[in-house]
GUGU-387799 format. One record per residue (C-alpha): residue number from 1; residue in three letters; y, x, z. Coordinates in steps of 0.5 Angstrom, whole numbers, plus 2048, in hexadecimal, padded with zeros to 3 digits. Layout:
# residues N
<atom><seq>NUM</seq><type>ALA</type><yy>Y</yy><xx>X</xx><zz>Z</zz></atom>
...
***
This chain:
# residues 221
<atom><seq>1</seq><type>MET</type><yy>841</yy><xx>7EF</xx><zz>84E</zz></atom>
<atom><seq>2</seq><type>SER</type><yy>83C</yy><xx>7ED</xx><zz>849</zz></atom>
<atom><seq>3</seq><type>THR</type><yy>839</yy><xx>7E6</xx><zz>84A</zz></atom>
<atom><seq>4</seq><type>SER</type><yy>832</yy><xx>7E8</xx><zz>84B</zz></atom>
<atom><seq>5</seq><type>LYS</type><yy>834</yy><xx>7ED</xx><zz>851</zz></atom>
<atom><seq>6</seq><type>LEU</type><yy>838</yy><xx>7E7</xx><zz>854</zz></atom>
<atom><seq>7</seq><type>MET</type><yy>832</yy><xx>7E2</xx><zz>853</zz></atom>
<atom><seq>8</seq><type>ALA</type><yy>82E</yy><xx>7E8</xx><zz>857</zz></atom>
<atom><seq>9</seq><type>ILE</type><yy>833</yy><xx>7E9</xx><zz>85D</zz></atom>
<atom><seq>10</seq><type>SER</type><yy>833</yy><xx>7E1</xx><zz>85D</zz></atom>
<atom><seq>11</seq><type>ALA</type><yy>82C</yy><xx>7E0</xx><zz>85D</zz></atom>
<atom><seq>12</seq><type>ILE</type><yy>82B</yy><xx>7E6</xx><zz>863</zz></atom>
<atom><seq>13</seq><type>ILE</type><yy>830</yy><xx>7E3</xx><zz>867</zz></atom>
<atom><seq>14</seq><type>LEU</type><yy>82D</yy><xx>7DC</xx><zz>866</zz></atom>
<atom><seq>15</seq><type>VAL</type><yy>826</yy><xx>7DF</xx><zz>868</zz></atom>
<atom><seq>16</seq><type>LEU</type><yy>829</yy><xx>7E2</xx><zz>86E</zz></atom>
<atom><seq>17</seq><type>ALA</type><yy>82C</yy><xx>7DC</xx><zz>871</zz></atom>
<atom><seq>18</seq><type>VAL</type><yy>826</yy><xx>7D8</xx><zz>870</zz></atom>
<atom><seq>19</seq><type>VAL</type><yy>822</yy><xx>7DD</xx><zz>874</zz></atom>
<atom><seq>20</seq><type>ALA</type><yy>827</yy><xx>7DE</xx><zz>879</zz></atom>
<atom><seq>21</seq><type>LEU</type><yy>827</yy><xx>7D6</xx><zz>87A</zz></atom>
<atom><seq>22</seq><type>THR</type><yy>820</yy><xx>7D6</xx><zz>87A</zz></atom>
<atom><seq>23</seq><type>TRP</type><yy>820</yy><xx>7DB</xx><zz>880</zz></atom>
<atom><seq>24</seq><type>ILE</type><yy>825</yy><xx>7D8</xx><zz>884</zz></atom>
<atom><seq>25</seq><type>ILE</type><yy>821</yy><xx>7D1</xx><zz>884</zz></atom>
<atom><seq>26</seq><type>SER</type><yy>81B</yy><xx>7D4</xx><zz>885</zz></atom>
<atom><seq>27</seq><type>THR</type><yy>81C</yy><xx>7D9</xx><zz>88B</zz></atom>
<atom><seq>28</seq><type>ASP</type><yy>815</yy><xx>7DB</xx><zz>88C</zz></atom>
<atom><seq>29</seq><type>ILE</type><yy>814</yy><xx>7DE</xx><zz>885</zz></atom>
<atom><seq>30</seq><type>ASN</type><yy>811</yy><xx>7E5</xx><zz>885</zz></atom>
<atom><seq>31</seq><type>ILE</type><yy>817</yy><xx>7EA</xx><zz>883</zz></atom>
<atom><seq>32</seq><type>ILE</type><yy>812</yy><xx>7EE</xx><zz>87F</zz></atom>
<atom><seq>33</seq><type>LYS</type><yy>810</yy><xx>7E8</xx><zz>87B</zz></atom>
<atom><seq>34</seq><type>LEU</type><yy>817</yy><xx>7E6</xx><zz>87A</zz></atom>
<atom><seq>35</seq><type>ILE</type><yy>819</yy><xx>7ED</xx><zz>877</zz></atom>
<atom><seq>36</seq><type>LEU</type><yy>813</yy><xx>7ED</xx><zz>872</zz></atom>
<atom><seq>37</seq><type>ALA</type><yy>815</yy><xx>7E6</xx><zz>870</zz></atom>
<atom><seq>38</seq><type>LEU</type><yy>81C</yy><xx>7E8</xx><zz>86F</zz></atom>
<atom><seq>39</seq><type>VAL</type><yy>81A</yy><xx>7EE</xx><zz>86B</zz></atom>
<atom><seq>40</seq><type>THR</type><yy>815</yy><xx>7EB</xx><zz>867</zz></atom>
<atom><seq>41</seq><type>ALA</type><yy>81A</yy><xx>7E5</xx><zz>865</zz></atom>
<atom><seq>42</seq><type>THR</type><yy>820</yy><xx>7EA</xx><zz>863</zz></atom>
<atom><seq>43</seq><type>SER</type><yy>81B</yy><xx>7EE</xx><zz>85F</zz></atom>
<atom><seq>44</seq><type>THR</type><yy>819</yy><xx>7E8</xx><zz>85B</zz></atom>
<atom><seq>45</seq><type>VAL</type><yy>820</yy><xx>7E6</xx><zz>85A</zz></atom>
<atom><seq>46</seq><type>ILE</type><yy>822</yy><xx>7ED</xx><zz>858</zz></atom>
<atom><seq>47</seq><type>MET</type><yy>81C</yy><xx>7ED</xx><zz>853</zz></atom>
<atom><seq>48</seq><type>ALA</type><yy>81D</yy><xx>7E6</xx><zz>850</zz></atom>
<atom><seq>49</seq><type>ILE</type><yy>825</yy><xx>7E8</xx><zz>84F</zz></atom>
<atom><seq>50</seq><type>THR</type><yy>823</yy><xx>7EF</xx><zz>84C</zz></atom>
<atom><seq>51</seq><type>ILE</type><yy>81E</yy><xx>7EB</xx><zz>847</zz></atom>
<atom><seq>52</seq><type>TYR</type><yy>823</yy><xx>7E6</xx><zz>845</zz></atom>
<atom><seq>53</seq><type>GLN</type><yy>828</yy><xx>7EC</xx><zz>844</zz></atom>
<atom><seq>54</seq><type>LEU</type><yy>823</yy><xx>7EF</xx><zz>83F</zz></atom>
<atom><seq>55</seq><type>ASP</type><yy>822</yy><xx>7E9</xx><zz>83B</zz></atom>
<atom><seq>56</seq><type>ILE</type><yy>829</yy><xx>7E8</xx><zz>83A</zz></atom>
<atom><seq>57</seq><type>THR</type><yy>82A</yy><xx>7F0</xx><zz>838</zz></atom>
<atom><seq>58</seq><type>LEU</type><yy>824</yy><xx>7EF</xx><zz>833</zz></atom>
<atom><seq>59</seq><type>GLN</type><yy>827</yy><xx>7E9</xx><zz>830</zz></atom>
<atom><seq>60</seq><type>GLN</type><yy>82D</yy><xx>7EC</xx><zz>82F</zz></atom>
<atom><seq>61</seq><type>LEU</type><yy>82A</yy><xx>7F2</xx><zz>82C</zz></atom>
<atom><seq>62</seq><type>ARG</type><yy>826</yy><xx>7EE</xx><zz>827</zz></atom>
<atom><seq>63</seq><type>PHE</type><yy>82D</yy><xx>7EA</xx><zz>825</zz></atom>
<atom><seq>64</seq><type>ASP</type><yy>830</yy><xx>7F1</xx><zz>824</zz></atom>
<atom><seq>65</seq><type>ALA</type><yy>82A</yy><xx>7F3</xx><zz>820</zz></atom>
<atom><seq>66</seq><type>LEU</type><yy>82A</yy><xx>7ED</xx><zz>81C</zz></atom>
<atom><seq>67</seq><type>ASN</type><yy>832</yy><xx>7EE</xx><zz>81A</zz></atom>
<atom><seq>68</seq><type>LYS</type><yy>831</yy><xx>7F5</xx><zz>818</zz></atom>
<atom><seq>69</seq><type>THR</type><yy>82B</yy><xx>7F3</xx><zz>814</zz></atom>
<atom><seq>70</seq><type>TYR</type><yy>830</yy><xx>7EF</xx><zz>810</zz></atom>
<atom><seq>71</seq><type>ASP</type><yy>835</yy><xx>7F4</xx><zz>810</zz></atom>
<atom><seq>72</seq><type>PHE</type><yy>830</yy><xx>7F9</xx><zz>80D</zz></atom>
<atom><seq>73</seq><type>LEU</type><yy>82E</yy><xx>7F5</xx><zz>808</zz></atom>
<atom><seq>74</seq><type>SER</type><yy>836</yy><xx>7F4</xx><zz>806</zz></atom>
<atom><seq>75</seq><type>ARG</type><yy>839</yy><xx>7F4</xx><zz>7FF</zz></atom>
<atom><seq>76</seq><type>ASP</type><yy>839</yy><xx>7FC</xx><zz>7FF</zz></atom>
<atom><seq>77</seq><type>ILE</type><yy>832</yy><xx>7FD</xx><zz>800</zz></atom>
<atom><seq>78</seq><type>LYS</type><yy>831</yy><xx>7F8</xx><zz>7FA</zz></atom>
<atom><seq>79</seq><type>GLU</type><yy>835</yy><xx>7FC</xx><zz>7F6</zz></atom>
<atom><seq>80</seq><type>ASP</type><yy>832</yy><xx>802</xx><zz>7F7</zz></atom>
<atom><seq>81</seq><type>LEU</type><yy>82B</yy><xx>7FF</xx><zz>7F6</zz></atom>
<atom><seq>82</seq><type>ASN</type><yy>82E</yy><xx>7FD</xx><zz>7EF</zz></atom>
<atom><seq>83</seq><type>TYR</type><yy>82F</yy><xx>804</xx><zz>7ED</zz></atom>
<atom><seq>84</seq><type>ILE</type><yy>829</yy><xx>806</xx><zz>7F0</zz></atom>
<atom><seq>85</seq><type>ASN</type><yy>825</yy><xx>801</xx><zz>7EC</zz></atom>
<atom><seq>86</seq><type>ASN</type><yy>828</yy><xx>803</xx><zz>7E6</zz></atom>
<atom><seq>87</seq><type>TRP</type><yy>826</yy><xx>80A</xx><zz>7E7</zz></atom>
<atom><seq>88</seq><type>ARG</type><yy>81F</yy><xx>807</xx><zz>7E7</zz></atom>
<atom><seq>89</seq><type>LYS</type><yy>820</yy><xx>803</xx><zz>7E1</zz></atom>
<atom><seq>90</seq><type>LYS</type><yy>822</yy><xx>809</xx><zz>7DD</zz></atom>
<atom><seq>91</seq><type>GLY</type><yy>81D</yy><xx>80D</xx><zz>7DF</zz></atom>
<atom><seq>92</seq><type>LYS</type><yy>821</yy><xx>812</xx><zz>7E3</zz></atom>
<atom><seq>93</seq><type>LYS</type><yy>81D</yy><xx>818</xx><zz>7E6</zz></atom>
<atom><seq>94</seq><type>ALA</type><yy>81E</yy><xx>819</xx><zz>7ED</zz></atom>
<atom><seq>95</seq><type>ASN</type><yy>820</yy><xx>820</xx><zz>7ED</zz></atom>
<atom><seq>96</seq><type>GLU</type><yy>825</yy><xx>81E</xx><zz>7E8</zz></atom>
<atom><seq>97</seq><type>ILE</type><yy>828</yy><xx>819</xx><zz>7EC</zz></atom>
<atom><seq>98</seq><type>CYS</type><yy>828</yy><xx>81D</xx><zz>7F2</zz></atom>
<atom><seq>99</seq><type>ARG</type><yy>82C</yy><xx>823</xx><zz>7EF</zz></atom>
<atom><seq>100</seq><type>ILE</type><yy>832</yy><xx>81E</xx><zz>7F0</zz></atom>
<atom><seq>101</seq><type>GLN</type><yy>834</yy><xx>81E</xx><zz>7F8</zz></atom>
<atom><seq>102</seq><type>ALA</type><yy>837</yy><xx>817</xx><zz>7F7</zz></atom>
<atom><seq>103</seq><type>ASN</type><yy>831</yy><xx>814</xx><zz>7F4</zz></atom>
<atom><seq>104</seq><type>CYS</type><yy>82D</yy><xx>817</xx><zz>7FA</zz></atom>
<atom><seq>105</seq><type>ASP</type><yy>832</yy><xx>814</xx><zz>7FF</zz></atom>
<atom><seq>106</seq><type>LYS</type><yy>830</yy><xx>80D</xx><zz>7FB</zz></atom>
<atom><seq>107</seq><type>VAL</type><yy>829</yy><xx>80E</xx><zz>7FC</zz></atom>
<atom><seq>108</seq><type>ARG</type><yy>82A</yy><xx>810</xx><zz>804</zz></atom>
<atom><seq>109</seq><type>TYR</type><yy>82F</yy><xx>80B</xx><zz>805</zz></atom>
<atom><seq>110</seq><type>VAL</type><yy>82A</yy><xx>805</xx><zz>803</zz></atom>
<atom><seq>111</seq><type>SER</type><yy>824</yy><xx>808</xx><zz>806</zz></atom>
<atom><seq>112</seq><type>ILE</type><yy>827</yy><xx>809</xx><zz>80C</zz></atom>
<atom><seq>113</seq><type>ALA</type><yy>829</yy><xx>802</xx><zz>80D</zz></atom>
<atom><seq>114</seq><type>PHE</type><yy>822</yy><xx>7FF</xx><zz>80B</zz></atom>
<atom><seq>115</seq><type>ASN</type><yy>81F</yy><xx>804</xx><zz>810</zz></atom>
<atom><seq>116</seq><type>ARG</type><yy>824</yy><xx>802</xx><zz>816</zz></atom>
<atom><seq>117</seq><type>ILE</type><yy>822</yy><xx>7FA</xx><zz>814</zz></atom>
<atom><seq>118</seq><type>GLY</type><yy>81A</yy><xx>7FD</xx><zz>815</zz></atom>
<atom><seq>119</seq><type>TYR</type><yy>81C</yy><xx>800</xx><zz>81B</zz></atom>
<atom><seq>120</seq><type>TYR</type><yy>81F</yy><xx>7FA</xx><zz>81E</zz></atom>
<atom><seq>121</seq><type>VAL</type><yy>818</yy><xx>7F6</xx><zz>81C</zz></atom>
<atom><seq>122</seq><type>TYR</type><yy>814</yy><xx>7FC</xx><zz>81F</zz></atom>
<atom><seq>123</seq><type>LYS</type><yy>818</yy><xx>7FC</xx><zz>826</zz></atom>
<atom><seq>124</seq><type>GLY</type><yy>817</yy><xx>7F4</xx><zz>826</zz></atom>
<atom><seq>125</seq><type>PHE</type><yy>81E</yy><xx>7F2</xx><zz>825</zz></atom>
<atom><seq>126</seq><type>LEU</type><yy>81D</yy><xx>7EF</xx><zz>81F</zz></atom>
<atom><seq>127</seq><type>ASP</type><yy>817</yy><xx>7EA</xx><zz>81D</zz></atom>
<atom><seq>128</seq><type>PRO</type><yy>812</yy><xx>7ED</xx><zz>818</zz></atom>
<atom><seq>129</seq><type>SER</type><yy>812</yy><xx>7E6</xx><zz>815</zz></atom>
<atom><seq>130</seq><type>PHE</type><yy>81A</yy><xx>7E6</xx><zz>814</zz></atom>
<atom><seq>131</seq><type>ILE</type><yy>81A</yy><xx>7EC</xx><zz>810</zz></atom>
<atom><seq>132</seq><type>GLN</type><yy>814</yy><xx>7E9</xx><zz>80C</zz></atom>
<atom><seq>133</seq><type>GLU</type><yy>817</yy><xx>7E2</xx><zz>80B</zz></atom>
<atom><seq>134</seq><type>VAL</type><yy>81E</yy><xx>7E3</xx><zz>80A</zz></atom>
<atom><seq>135</seq><type>PHE</type><yy>81E</yy><xx>7EA</xx><zz>806</zz></atom>
<atom><seq>136</seq><type>GLY</type><yy>817</yy><xx>7EA</xx><zz>804</zz></atom>
<atom><seq>137</seq><type>GLY</type><yy>818</yy><xx>7EC</xx><zz>7FC</zz></atom>
<atom><seq>138</seq><type>PHE</type><yy>81E</yy><xx>7F1</xx><zz>7FE</zz></atom>
<atom><seq>139</seq><type>PRO</type><yy>81B</yy><xx>7F6</xx><zz>801</zz></atom>
<atom><seq>140</seq><type>ILE</type><yy>815</yy><xx>7F6</xx><zz>7FC</zz></atom>
<atom><seq>141</seq><type>ARG</type><yy>81A</yy><xx>7F7</xx><zz>7F6</zz></atom>
<atom><seq>142</seq><type>SER</type><yy>81F</yy><xx>7FC</xx><zz>7FA</zz></atom>
<atom><seq>143</seq><type>PHE</type><yy>819</yy><xx>800</xx><zz>7FB</zz></atom>
<atom><seq>144</seq><type>ILE</type><yy>816</yy><xx>800</xx><zz>7F4</zz></atom>
<atom><seq>145</seq><type>ALA</type><yy>81D</yy><xx>802</xx><zz>7F2</zz></atom>
<atom><seq>146</seq><type>ILE</type><yy>81E</yy><xx>808</xx><zz>7F7</zz></atom>
<atom><seq>147</seq><type>ARG</type><yy>817</yy><xx>80A</xx><zz>7F8</zz></atom>
<atom><seq>148</seq><type>PRO</type><yy>817</yy><xx>810</xx><zz>7F3</zz></atom>
<atom><seq>149</seq><type>TYR</type><yy>81E</yy><xx>813</xx><zz>7F5</zz></atom>
<atom><seq>150</seq><type>LEU</type><yy>81C</yy><xx>812</xx><zz>7FC</zz></atom>
<atom><seq>151</seq><type>GLU</type><yy>816</yy><xx>815</xx><zz>7FC</zz></atom>
<atom><seq>152</seq><type>TYR</type><yy>819</yy><xx>81B</xx><zz>7F8</zz></atom>
<atom><seq>153</seq><type>MET</type><yy>81E</yy><xx>81C</xx><zz>7FE</zz></atom>
<atom><seq>154</seq><type>ARG</type><yy>819</yy><xx>81B</xx><zz>803</zz></atom>
<atom><seq>155</seq><type>ASN</type><yy>814</yy><xx>820</xx><zz>800</zz></atom>
<atom><seq>156</seq><type>LEU</type><yy>81A</yy><xx>825</xx><zz>801</zz></atom>
<atom><seq>157</seq><type>ASN</type><yy>81A</yy><xx>824</xx><zz>808</zz></atom>
<atom><seq>158</seq><type>GLU</type><yy>813</yy><xx>823</xx><zz>80A</zz></atom>
<atom><seq>159</seq><type>PRO</type><yy>80C</yy><xx>825</xx><zz>808</zz></atom>
<atom><seq>160</seq><type>LYS</type><yy>809</yy><xx>821</xx><zz>802</zz></atom>
<atom><seq>161</seq><type>ASP</type><yy>802</yy><xx>821</xx><zz>805</zz></atom>
<atom><seq>162</seq><type>LYS</type><yy>805</yy><xx>81E</xx><zz>80C</zz></atom>
<atom><seq>163</seq><type>PRO</type><yy>807</yy><xx>817</xx><zz>80E</zz></atom>
<atom><seq>164</seq><type>TRP</type><yy>80E</yy><xx>815</xx><zz>80D</zz></atom>
<atom><seq>165</seq><type>LEU</type><yy>812</yy><xx>816</xx><zz>813</zz></atom>
<atom><seq>166</seq><type>MET</type><yy>819</yy><xx>815</xx><zz>80F</zz></atom>
<atom><seq>167</seq><type>ARG</type><yy>81A</yy><xx>80D</xx><zz>80E</zz></atom>
<atom><seq>168</seq><type>ARG</type><yy>813</yy><xx>80B</xx><zz>811</zz></atom>
<atom><seq>169</seq><type>PHE</type><yy>816</yy><xx>805</xx><zz>813</zz></atom>
<atom><seq>170</seq><type>TYR</type><yy>818</yy><xx>803</xx><zz>80C</zz></atom>
<atom><seq>171</seq><type>LEU</type><yy>811</yy><xx>804</xx><zz>80A</zz></atom>
<atom><seq>172</seq><type>LEU</type><yy>80F</yy><xx>7FF</xx><zz>810</zz></atom>
<atom><seq>173</seq><type>ILE</type><yy>813</yy><xx>7F9</xx><zz>80D</zz></atom>
<atom><seq>174</seq><type>VAL</type><yy>811</yy><xx>7FA</xx><zz>806</zz></atom>
<atom><seq>175</seq><type>ILE</type><yy>80A</yy><xx>7F9</xx><zz>808</zz></atom>
<atom><seq>176</seq><type>LEU</type><yy>80C</yy><xx>7F3</xx><zz>80C</zz></atom>
<atom><seq>177</seq><type>CYS</type><yy>80F</yy><xx>7F0</xx><zz>806</zz></atom>
<atom><seq>178</seq><type>GLU</type><yy>809</yy><xx>7F2</xx><zz>802</zz></atom>
<atom><seq>179</seq><type>GLU</type><yy>804</yy><xx>7EE</xx><zz>807</zz></atom>
<atom><seq>180</seq><type>TYR</type><yy>809</yy><xx>7E8</xx><zz>807</zz></atom>
<atom><seq>181</seq><type>TYR</type><yy>808</yy><xx>7E7</xx><zz>7FF</zz></atom>
<atom><seq>182</seq><type>LYS</type><yy>801</yy><xx>7E9</xx><zz>7FF</zz></atom>
<atom><seq>183</seq><type>LYS</type><yy>800</yy><xx>7E2</xx><zz>804</zz></atom>
<atom><seq>184</seq><type>LYS</type><yy>806</yy><xx>7DE</xx><zz>801</zz></atom>
<atom><seq>185</seq><type>ASN</type><yy>806</yy><xx>7E0</xx><zz>7FA</zz></atom>
<atom><seq>186</seq><type>PRO</type><yy>801</yy><xx>7E5</xx><zz>7F8</zz></atom>
<atom><seq>187</seq><type>GLU</type><yy>802</yy><xx>7E4</xx><zz>7F0</zz></atom>
<atom><seq>188</seq><type>TYR</type><yy>809</yy><xx>7E7</xx><zz>7F1</zz></atom>
<atom><seq>189</seq><type>ILE</type><yy>807</yy><xx>7ED</xx><zz>7F5</zz></atom>
<atom><seq>190</seq><type>LYS</type><yy>801</yy><xx>7EE</xx><zz>7F1</zz></atom>
<atom><seq>191</seq><type>LYS</type><yy>805</yy><xx>7EF</xx><zz>7EB</zz></atom>
<atom><seq>192</seq><type>ILE</type><yy>80A</yy><xx>7F4</xx><zz>7EE</zz></atom>
<atom><seq>193</seq><type>LEU</type><yy>804</yy><xx>7F8</xx><zz>7F1</zz></atom>
<atom><seq>194</seq><type>ARG</type><yy>801</yy><xx>7F8</xx><zz>7EA</zz></atom>
<atom><seq>195</seq><type>SER</type><yy>808</yy><xx>7FB</xx><zz>7E7</zz></atom>
<atom><seq>196</seq><type>HIS</type><yy>80A</yy><xx>800</xx><zz>7ED</zz></atom>
<atom><seq>197</seq><type>SER</type><yy>804</yy><xx>802</xx><zz>7F1</zz></atom>
<atom><seq>198</seq><type>GLU</type><yy>7FD</yy><xx>805</xx><zz>7F0</zz></atom>
<atom><seq>199</seq><type>ASN</type><yy>7FA</yy><xx>804</xx><zz>7F6</zz></atom>
<atom><seq>200</seq><type>GLY</type><yy>7FB</yy><xx>7FD</xx><zz>7F8</zz></atom>
<atom><seq>201</seq><type>SER</type><yy>802</yy><xx>7FE</xx><zz>7FC</zz></atom>
<atom><seq>202</seq><type>LEU</type><yy>809</yy><xx>800</xx><zz>7FA</zz></atom>
<atom><seq>203</seq><type>VAL</type><yy>808</yy><xx>805</xx><zz>800</zz></atom>
<atom><seq>204</seq><type>PRO</type><yy>802</yy><xx>80A</xx><zz>800</zz></atom>
<atom><seq>205</seq><type>PRO</type><yy>7FE</yy><xx>80A</xx><zz>807</zz></atom>
<atom><seq>206</seq><type>GLU</type><yy>7FF</yy><xx>811</xx><zz>807</zz></atom>
<atom><seq>207</seq><type>TRP</type><yy>806</yy><xx>810</xx><zz>808</zz></atom>
<atom><seq>208</seq><type>LEU</type><yy>805</yy><xx>80C</xx><zz>80E</zz></atom>
<atom><seq>209</seq><type>HIS</type><yy>807</yy><xx>810</xx><zz>815</zz></atom>
<atom><seq>210</seq><type>GLU</type><yy>802</yy><xx>80F</xx><zz>81A</zz></atom>
<atom><seq>211</seq><type>ASP</type><yy>807</yy><xx>80A</xx><zz>81F</zz></atom>
<atom><seq>212</seq><type>ILE</type><yy>808</yy><xx>806</xx><zz>819</zz></atom>
<atom><seq>213</seq><type>LYS</type><yy>801</yy><xx>805</xx><zz>818</zz></atom>
<atom><seq>214</seq><type>LYS</type><yy>800</yy><xx>803</xx><zz>81F</zz></atom>
<atom><seq>215</seq><type>TRP</type><yy>805</yy><xx>7FE</xx><zz>81F</zz></atom>
<atom><seq>216</seq><type>LEU</type><yy>803</yy><xx>7FB</xx><zz>818</zz></atom>
<atom><seq>217</seq><type>LYS</type><yy>7FC</yy><xx>7FA</xx><zz>81C</zz></atom>
<atom><seq>218</seq><type>LYS</type><yy>7FF</yy><xx>7F7</xx><zz>822</zz></atom>
<atom><seq>219</seq><type>ILE</type><yy>801</yy><xx>7F1</xx><zz>81D</zz></atom>
<atom><seq>220</seq><type>ASN</type><yy>7FA</yy><xx>7F1</xx><zz>819</zz></atom>
<atom><seq>221</seq><type>ILE</type><yy>7FD</yy><xx>7F5</xx><zz>813</zz></atom>
***
């Protein structure tokens, strides 16, 4: 039996004992009032235990998300990202790179890892400030390298003139990190945007899905 269930049962038994003792001592108490008091007290205990259990569950989910985040950004991810960065430096075209399945797999693997991290942030399992402060420049540099190849693969599966559904949470953490550097190190991000952006952001606004826009608006971005 779980600790929370044991606590709930113990608390309910205690409530029953207290109410029963009160009834024995005060024999003139109204039976209806007694029942109502018993129901109210029991419901309060159950609600408190449920909230406690949900809090423990949320903490566990956050811990799991943190562990998985570090797992995703493993040596394999960095090795694949180095390959992708070299393609970009050498000016390799997306249609040329993506003709080889192994190359597509690298793009897919790296982008899925970052997308999952973005999903954890979107769902509240990871705090946005954690990604900004701990991984700040990494999502930005990764996106600069992977963008032409990821965009090419995305456009093969989704309409070019529609917001991104695929990897939309990856876009989210790139924007979060951009905003972080605009406040903390504006010269750094200005230099990057001058070299790799035409509209003041690595992520064009038209790429953003509606749910991502709403989420960013909630945190004043």
